[in-house]
N, C-alpha and C positions, 0 to 999 in steps of 0.2 A: 504494500500500500504506500502511496505517496504521502508525505507529511502535509498537513493542511497549511494553506497560505494564511498568514496571520496579519491582522490589521489592528492598530490602536484606534479607538474611537475618539473623535474630537468632542468638545463640549456640545456642539450643535447636533451631534449624531447619537447622543445617549438614547439607548433603546429600552432602558428599564425605568420604571416609575421611581420617584424619589423615596428615600427612607421614611418610615413613620417617625412621629415625634420622639418616641422612646426607642432605643436600640433593643430589639428583641434577642432572645436566646437563639443561637444558630441551630437550625433544624436541618435534618437530612431531606433533600428534595425527593418528592414522589414522582414516579414515572407517570407521564400523561401523554395524550395524543389528541390531535385536532384535525378535522377535515374541512378544507376550504372547497366548497362546491361552486363552480363557475358555470353560468348558463349563457350560451350565445357568445362567449368570449368577452362579455361586457358587464355581466351582473354576478354578484356574489351573495351567498346566503349568510345572513347574520341574525342574531337575536340579542335581546337586552337582558342582562342579569337582573334579578329582582333586588329590591331594596333591602331585603332581609339577609342577603348574602354577606358574610364577613369578608370574603375574598372578592374584590372588584365589584361592589354593588353598583347597580345602575349602568355599568359599562356595557357597550356593545361588543360582542365577540363572535367568533366562529364556533360552531358546535364542537364540543370536545370535553374531555375529563380524564380522570385517573384510569390507569391500566389495571385491570383485574387479573388475578391468576388464571382464570378460565379462558381469557382471551387468546392465549397461546395455543389452546386446544380447539378453538372454534373452527367450524368448517368454512371452507372457501371454495368458490368455483375455480379460481386460478390462484397461483401463488405470486409473490413479488418477483419482479424481474431480477436477474442476477446483479445488475448494476445497482438497483435500489437496495437490495439486501446488503451489498457490500458497503454502500454509503451509510446505512443505518448502524453498521458495526464500528464505524469510526468515532473518534472522540473520547477514547478512554474505556473504562470498564462498562460493558453492556450487561445488564442483569437479566435480560429476557431475550427470547428468540425474536428476530426482527419482525416476523409476522404478527406478533402480539400487539405491537404499536399500531399497525395498520388496522387490525381487527378491532382494537379498542376504539379507534377513530370512527369506524363505521357503526359500531354498537352505540357509541355516545350520540352519533347523529340521529339514529333511530329513536333513542330515548328522549332526546331534547327537541327534535323537530317532527317526529313521526314519519320521516322519509326513510324508505328502505333502500339501502345500497346493495344492488345485486338482486338475484332471484332466489328460487327455492334451494339452489345449491350453495348459496352464500355469495359474498361479494367477490368481484373479479379484482384481486389485488394487483394484478399486472397493469391495471388502468389507473392506479394511484401513483402520483409522483411525490417523492420526498423533497420538500422545498426548504425546510429550516429546522434547526434544533436550538432550543433556548433553555438555559438553567436560571431560575429566579435567583437573584443575588442573595447572599447570606444575611443582609440587613432587613429582609422582608420576613414577616412572621409566618407566612405560608409559602412553601417553596415547591416548585415543580421542575422536573426535567422533561420538557415537552418536545414532541416531534410533530411537525406540521406537514400535512399531506394535501395535495391538490388533485382534484378530479373534475372532468367534464361531466356536468350533471346530465347532459343528454345521452351520455354513454353508459352511465351507471345507475340512473334512477328510472323507475317506471312512472312515478308521479312527481310533479313539481310543486304541489301545494303543501306547504308545511303547516304544522299546528303548534300552538303555544303550549309549553309545559310548565312545570313548577320551577325549573331552573332558568329557562330562557323564555322571555316574554316578547310579544310583538315580533315574532320570527317571520322574516320575509326577505325577498330579493331586493337588492340595492344595486344601482349602477356603481361603478368604481368611484366616480366623483362623489356621489351621495354617501357612499360608505366612508370615504375619507373625511367627510364633514361631520360624522357622528362622534359621540364622546367615546373614544377608543382608548384602551390601555396602550402604553407606548410600544410594547412588543407587537401588539396586533397591527398598529399603524406601520411598523417597520416591515412586518411580513407582508402586508398588503402591497407595499411598494415592490417587494420581491415578486409578488404575483403579477404586478403590472409589467415588470421586465420580461417575465416568461410569456405572458400573453402577447407582448409586442414582438416575440420571436427571438429574444436574446437568450443565448446559451449561458446560464449562470450556475455555478456550483452552489449547493445548499450552504447557507451561512450557519455557523455554530456560535451562538452568542452566550457569553458567560462573564462573570466578574472575577478577575484574578489579580492578586497583589494590589488590591485597592483601586482597580480601574476596570472599565468595561473593555472587553476584547471580542473581536469577531474573527473567526477562522472560516475560510472557504474549504469545505470538505471535498477532497478529490480521491477517487478510488484508483 
């Protein structure tokens, strides 16, 4: 494997939200996965987190959540491409099979939006692109090691009408411009810009965002 290309983030490029007023005890990040559904190359699926959430209340996000142990064993119509699997193994110790992250993203999409990714045989994982990985900084009280996937909704969904759930409210499709105008977490805004690059035809390696030695760092993962 090639070593990832490293970049120091400038003050204008900070991609994590600011620390809370009080410095919390450092906690271990939990594995998480997110699915960014794109329709017609110009709309993305997003929902608003409820006011009652301790983590990012009221913010607009892509559907996603924590990886469960059973995700690694869930059925799939097709598996990840070798390239995607290799990229998911980069960035240090990986605690789960790569397919677990992709299947968690599709499961969370169903639970939060009512949209079924795939058919009776399960999702087609080879149609999911790995677009980013981000670890919440140690100064945040809740931390996640999140993988972001991208999929063409017209290739993976049978229905395009989402439903609101307990975790995501007002779930609907937004144009890319309208999505950027929403109240987004910093990391979501950053990943949305990465999605724009891909939809514009640019070949970009997945960024790996984390907080090291007191500063933000971005690596471009290369298999």
